[in-house]
LUMKOL-382819 format. One record per residue (C-alpha): residue number from 1; chain; x, y, z. Coordinates in steps of 0.05 Angstrom, whole numbers. Layout:
residues N
<site n="NUM" chain="A" px="X" py="Y" pz="Z"/>
...
***
This chain:
residues 113
<site n="1" chain="A" px="2608" py="1042" pz="1864"/>
<site n="2" chain="A" px="2624" py="1021" pz="1937"/>
<site n="3" chain="A" px="2623" py="947" pz="1951"/>
<site n="4" chain="A" px="2555" py="922" pz="1973"/>
<site n="5" chain="A" px="2515" py="941" pz="1918"/>
<site n="6" chain="A" px="2505" py="1016" pz="1911"/>
<site n="7" chain="A" px="2516" py="1087" pz="1936"/>
<site n="8" chain="A" px="2494" py="1113" pz="2004"/>
<site n="9" chain="A" px="2433" py="1150" pz="2013"/>
<site n="10" chain="A" px="2444" py="1225" pz="2026"/>
<site n="11" chain="A" px="2392" py="1218" pz="2079"/>
<site n="12" chain="A" px="2387" py="1153" pz="2116"/>
<site n="13" chain="A" px="2459" py="1132" pz="2097"/>
<site n="14" chain="A" px="2437" py="1060" pz="2072"/>
<site n="15" chain="A" px="2460" py="1027" pz="2010"/>
<site n="16" chain="A" px="2411" py="1056" pz="1946"/>
<site n="17" chain="A" px="2404" py="1000" pz="1891"/>
<site n="18" chain="A" px="2396" py="1024" pz="1819"/>
<site n="19" chain="A" px="2318" py="1009" pz="1819"/>
<site n="20" chain="A" px="2305" py="1055" pz="1874"/>
<site n="21" chain="A" px="2360" py="1112" pz="1861"/>
<site n="22" chain="A" px="2342" py="1188" pz="1853"/>
<site n="23" chain="A" px="2409" py="1231" pz="1838"/>
<site n="24" chain="A" px="2411" py="1303" pz="1856"/>
<site n="25" chain="A" px="2475" py="1342" pz="1863"/>
<site n="26" chain="A" px="2519" py="1285" pz="1854"/>
<site n="27" chain="A" px="2492" py="1248" pz="1915"/>
<site n="28" chain="A" px="2440" py="1187" pz="1913"/>
<site n="29" chain="A" px="2375" py="1189" pz="1946"/>
<site n="30" chain="A" px="2324" py="1130" pz="1960"/>
<site n="31" chain="A" px="2255" py="1154" pz="1925"/>
<site n="32" chain="A" px="2226" py="1153" pz="1995"/>
<site n="33" chain="A" px="2278" py="1194" pz="2027"/>
<site n="34" chain="A" px="2281" py="1245" pz="1971"/>
<site n="35" chain="A" px="2236" py="1294" pz="2016"/>
<site n="36" chain="A" px="2236" py="1367" pz="2028"/>
<site n="37" chain="A" px="2271" py="1383" pz="2094"/>
<site n="38" chain="A" px="2220" py="1425" pz="2119"/>
<site n="39" chain="A" px="2147" py="1402" pz="2098"/>
<site n="40" chain="A" px="2170" py="1332" pz="2078"/>
<site n="41" chain="A" px="2139" py="1336" pz="2008"/>
<site n="42" chain="A" px="2164" py="1283" pz="1957"/>
<site n="43" chain="A" px="2206" py="1316" pz="1909"/>
<site n="44" chain="A" px="2229" py="1307" pz="1836"/>
<site n="45" chain="A" px="2277" py="1342" pz="1787"/>
<site n="46" chain="A" px="2228" py="1401" pz="1772"/>
<site n="47" chain="A" px="2210" py="1415" pz="1847"/>
<site n="48" chain="A" px="2276" py="1405" pz="1884"/>
<site n="49" chain="A" px="2318" py="1466" pz="1908"/>
<site n="50" chain="A" px="2386" py="1456" pz="1939"/>
<site n="51" chain="A" px="2424" py="1497" pz="1994"/>
<site n="52" chain="A" px="2488" py="1475" pz="2012"/>
<site n="53" chain="A" px="2476" py="1399" pz="2030"/>
<site n="54" chain="A" px="2402" py="1409" pz="2046"/>
<site n="55" chain="A" px="2342" py="1394" pz="1994"/>
<site n="56" chain="A" px="2279" py="1431" pz="1996"/>
<site n="57" chain="A" px="2218" py="1444" pz="1957"/>
<site n="58" chain="A" px="2215" py="1505" pz="1916"/>
<site n="59" chain="A" px="2168" py="1535" pz="1962"/>
<site n="60" chain="A" px="2203" py="1525" pz="2022"/>
<site n="61" chain="A" px="2267" py="1549" pz="1996"/>
<site n="62" chain="A" px="2235" py="1611" pz="1983"/>
<site n="63" chain="A" px="2208" py="1624" pz="2047"/>
<site n="64" chain="A" px="2272" py="1604" pz="2083"/>
<site n="65" chain="A" px="2325" py="1635" pz="2035"/>
<site n="66" chain="A" px="2284" py="1681" pz="1989"/>
<site n="67" chain="A" px="2284" py="1758" pz="1987"/>
<site n="68" chain="A" px="2257" py="1788" pz="2050"/>
<site n="69" chain="A" px="2226" py="1856" pz="2058"/>
<site n="70" chain="A" px="2165" py="1895" pz="2031"/>
<site n="71" chain="A" px="2132" py="1870" pz="1978"/>
<site n="72" chain="A" px="2167" py="1799" pz="1982"/>
<site n="73" chain="A" px="2111" py="1770" pz="2034"/>
<site n="74" chain="A" px="2072" py="1707" pz="2022"/>
<site n="75" chain="A" px="1997" py="1706" pz="2042"/>
<site n="76" chain="A" px="1952" py="1749" pz="2083"/>
<site n="77" chain="A" px="1993" py="1748" pz="2146"/>
<site n="78" chain="A" px="2040" py="1799" pz="2109"/>
<site n="79" chain="A" px="1988" py="1847" pz="2081"/>
<site n="80" chain="A" px="1999" py="1918" pz="2100"/>
<site n="81" chain="A" px="1947" py="1965" pz="2125"/>
<site n="82" chain="A" px="1993" py="2022" pz="2101"/>
<site n="83" chain="A" px="1946" py="2076" pz="2069"/>
<site n="84" chain="A" px="2009" py="2119" pz="2048"/>
<site n="85" chain="A" px="2001" py="2179" pz="2095"/>
<site n="86" chain="A" px="2079" py="2174" pz="2106"/>
<site n="87" chain="A" px="2085" py="2192" pz="2028"/>
<site n="88" chain="A" px="2036" py="2251" pz="2029"/>
<site n="89" chain="A" px="1978" py="2209" pz="2006"/>
<site n="90" chain="A" px="1910" py="2236" pz="2034"/>
<site n="91" chain="A" px="1859" py="2183" pz="2049"/>
<site n="92" chain="A" px="1785" py="2200" pz="2022"/>
<site n="93" chain="A" px="1733" py="2161" pz="2048"/>
<site n="94" chain="A" px="1683" py="2133" pz="2003"/>
<site n="95" chain="A" px="1624" py="2177" pz="1980"/>
<site n="96" chain="A" px="1662" py="2242" pz="2001"/>
<site n="97" chain="A" px="1688" py="2283" pz="1952"/>
<site n="98" chain="A" px="1724" py="2227" pz="1907"/>
<site n="99" chain="A" px="1697" py="2263" pz="1840"/>
<site n="100" chain="A" px="1720" py="2333" pz="1861"/>
<site n="101" chain="A" px="1789" py="2302" pz="1877"/>
<site n="102" chain="A" px="1789" py="2263" pz="1805"/>
<site n="103" chain="A" px="1768" py="2331" pz="1773"/>
<site n="104" chain="A" px="1824" py="2375" pz="1811"/>
<site n="105" chain="A" px="1873" py="2322" pz="1791"/>
<site n="106" chain="A" px="1853" py="2323" pz="1719"/>
<site n="107" chain="A" px="1860" py="2397" pz="1715"/>
<site n="108" chain="A" px="1927" py="2397" pz="1739"/>
<site n="109" chain="A" px="1944" py="2348" pz="1687"/>
<site n="110" chain="A" px="1909" py="2391" pz="1636"/>
<site n="111" chain="A" px="1859" py="2327" pz="1623"/>
<site n="112" chain="A" px="1786" py="2340" pz="1600"/>
<site n="113" chain="A" px="1740" py="2304" pz="1640"/>
***
């Protein structure tokens, strides 16, 4: 423990006294400084995610460093309107031939409908 009462906060670099100390990855923080780097939400041991020397809530960490690409989107902004035409899937409008298409597929699989 350094001279002057306590460790230095990993965020504000001021002295952290025992009663207000939160430790994460060997560093000390004030409870009021232990916030997500992006959304500024208060963190605790169950919601913190660390990347290098930065602390994040798990949601912001996932958005920033999580997997990218198809199927890993978050929210309506990432929904795809792809109907599968590139995979050879033919789109059938509602009420036009749905039953006949199902029956032809069932016959191809030797299923009884």
